[in-house]
C-alpha positions as CSV (number, residue, x, y, z in Angstrom):
1,M,10.8,88.9,35.4
2,R,7.3,88.2,34.4
3,T,4.7,86.6,36.7
4,N,4.5,83.5,34.5
5,E,8.2,82.9,35.1
6,K,7.8,82.6,38.9
7,K,7.9,78.8,38.9
8,E,11.2,78.7,36.9
9,F,12.6,81.4,39.1
10,A,11.7,79.4,42.3
11,E,13.4,76.3,40.8
12,L,16.6,78.3,40.1
13,L,16.5,79.8,43.6
14,E,16.1,76.4,45.1
15,K,19.1,75.2,43.0
16,L,21.2,78.2,44.2
17,Y,20.3,77.5,47.9
18,A,20.9,73.7,47.5
19,G,24.4,74.5,46.1
20,F,25.1,76.3,49.4
21,N,23.5,73.6,51.4
22,M,20.8,75.9,52.8
23,P,17.1,75.7,53.0
24,V,15.0,78.1,51.0
25,S,11.8,79.5,52.5
26,A,8.7,81.1,51.0
27,A,9.8,84.4,52.6
28,R,13.2,84.2,51.0
29,T,11.7,83.3,47.7
30,T,9.4,86.3,47.9
31,A,12.2,88.6,48.9
32,Y,14.4,87.5,46.0
33,W,11.5,87.7,43.6
34,E,10.7,91.3,44.6
35,G,14.3,92.3,44.8
36,L,15.3,90.9,41.4
37,G,12.0,91.7,39.7
38,K,13.7,93.9,37.0
39,M,16.2,91.2,36.2
40,S,15.4,88.8,33.3
41,L,15.1,85.1,34.0
42,G,18.0,84.4,31.7
43,Q,20.2,86.8,33.6
44,F,19.2,85.3,36.9
45,A,20.0,81.8,35.5
46,R,23.5,83.0,34.5
47,C,24.0,84.5,37.9
48,V,23.1,81.1,39.5
49,E,25.5,79.3,37.2
50,Q,28.3,81.7,38.1
51,C,27.6,81.4,41.8
52,L,27.7,77.6,41.7
53,G,30.8,77.6,39.5
54,E,34.4,77.3,40.6
55,N,34.8,81.0,41.0
56,G,31.6,81.6,42.8
57,P,31.2,83.3,46.2
58,E,31.8,81.5,49.5
59,R,28.4,82.4,50.9
60,I,24.9,82.6,49.3
61,P,24.7,86.0,47.6
62,S,22.2,88.5,48.7
63,V,19.9,90.4,46.3
64,P,22.3,93.3,45.9
65,A,25.2,90.8,45.5
66,L,23.3,89.1,42.6
67,W,22.8,92.5,41.0
68,K,26.5,93.2,41.2
69,I,27.2,89.7,39.7
70,A,24.8,90.5,36.8
71,K,26.4,93.9,36.2
72,G,29.9,92.2,36.3
73,M,28.8,89.7,33.6
74,R,27.7,92.6,31.4
75,A,31.0,94.3,31.8
76,E,32.8,91.2,30.4
77,V,31.3,91.8,26.9
78,P,34.2,92.7,24.6
79,K,34.3,96.3,23.4
80,P,34.4,97.0,19.7
81,P,37.8,97.8,18.2
82,S,38.8,101.4,18.6
83,E,40.8,101.3,15.3
84,P,39.0,101.7,12.1
85,L,38.3,98.6,10.2
86,P,40.5,97.8,7.2
87,T,39.2,99.2,3.9
88,Q,38.7,95.8,2.4
89,D,36.2,94.9,5.2
90,R,34.1,98.1,4.9
91,P,32.1,97.1,1.7
92,L,31.0,93.9,3.3
93,L,30.0,95.7,6.5
94,L,28.1,98.3,4.6
95,V,26.1,95.8,2.6
96,N,25.5,93.6,5.6
97,G,24.1,96.6,7.5
98,L,21.9,97.5,4.5
99,F,20.6,93.9,4.4
100,L,19.7,93.9,8.1
101,K,17.9,97.2,7.6
102,Y,16.1,95.7,4.6
103,L,15.0,92.7,6.6
104,A,13.7,94.9,9.5
105,R,11.8,97.1,7.0
106,R,10.3,94.1,5.3
107,R,9.3,92.6,8.6
108,L,7.5,95.8,9.7
109,Q,5.8,96.4,6.3
110,E,4.9,92.9,5.2
111,G,5.4,90.6,8.1
112,F,7.6,88.4,5.8
113,R,4.7,87.0,3.9
114,G,5.8,84.7,1.2
115,F,9.1,83.1,0.4
116,L,12.2,85.1,1.0
117,D,14.9,83.7,-1.3
118,I,17.9,84.2,1.0
119,P,20.5,82.4,-1.2
120,L,19.5,84.6,-4.2
121,R,19.6,87.8,-2.0
122,R,22.9,86.8,-0.6
123,R,24.4,86.4,-4.1
124,A,23.1,89.9,-5.0
125,C,24.7,91.3,-1.8
126,L,28.0,89.6,-2.5
127,N,27.9,90.9,-6.1
128,L,27.4,94.4,-4.8
129,V,30.3,93.9,-2.3
130,E,32.5,92.7,-5.1
131,W,31.7,95.7,-7.2
132,I,32.2,98.3,-4.5
133,S,35.4,96.7,-3.1
134,A,37.4,98.5,-5.8
135,W,36.4,101.8,-4.3
136,D,38.7,103.6,-1.8
137,R,37.7,104.5,1.7
138,E,36.7,108.1,0.9
139,E,34.6,107.0,-2.0
140,L,32.8,104.5,0.1
141,D,32.1,107.0,2.8
142,S,30.9,109.7,0.4
143,Q,28.8,107.4,-1.8
144,F,26.8,105.7,0.8
145,T,23.5,107.0,-0.6
146,E,24.4,105.6,-4.0
147,I,25.4,102.2,-2.4
148,E,22.0,102.2,-0.7
149,R,20.2,102.9,-3.9
150,L,22.1,100.1,-5.7
151,F,21.3,97.7,-2.9
152,N,17.6,98.6,-2.9
153,N,17.5,98.1,-6.7
154,A,19.2,94.7,-6.4
155,M,16.7,93.6,-3.8
156,A,13.7,94.9,-5.8
157,E,14.9,92.9,-8.9
158,I,14.5,89.6,-7.0
159,Q,11.2,88.1,-7.7
160,E,9.3,86.5,-4.8
161,A,8.0,83.0,-5.3
162,A,4.4,82.5,-4.5
C-alpha cells in the first residue's frame, strides 16, 4: 500500500474491527499497516469483505491470517482450459491478440493522440477473421507471420480523423 492510502486503510481496519465488536488502537493500526504493507488496498478491502461475510472467520484475523485469506482468494481464479480451443475460435483469438498488441504499441509510440476509430478497426479485424476462418489449424499456426502482416496492413489503411 502507498502512504497516501493510509486513511482508507485505517477506515477499512476500523470496519473490520467493528465487525468483530472490538476496539482498534493506534498500535494495532500501525502493526497491520506495517505487516500488510506489500498488499494492495483493493486486496485488503476484499479480505475485509470476506472476513465480514457469512463464511468469514470466528475471530479477528491476524496479519498472517489476512495474507492467507488474500492468497486463498487468488487461488480461486479459474485456470485456463487445458484442452486446445476449437479451430473455429482460433482466428478470432489470433486477431484479438494482434489488436491488443497493436493498441499497446500505439499507446507507447503515440500516446493515442488523435481519434482512434474503433468501429472501423473492429470491422477490419472481423473481416480478417472471416477471411482466415477458412484456414485449417496447421495453416493458422504456420502462417502467423502472414496473418500479422495482413493485420498491420489493415490497420495502416485506416485513416485517422484529425
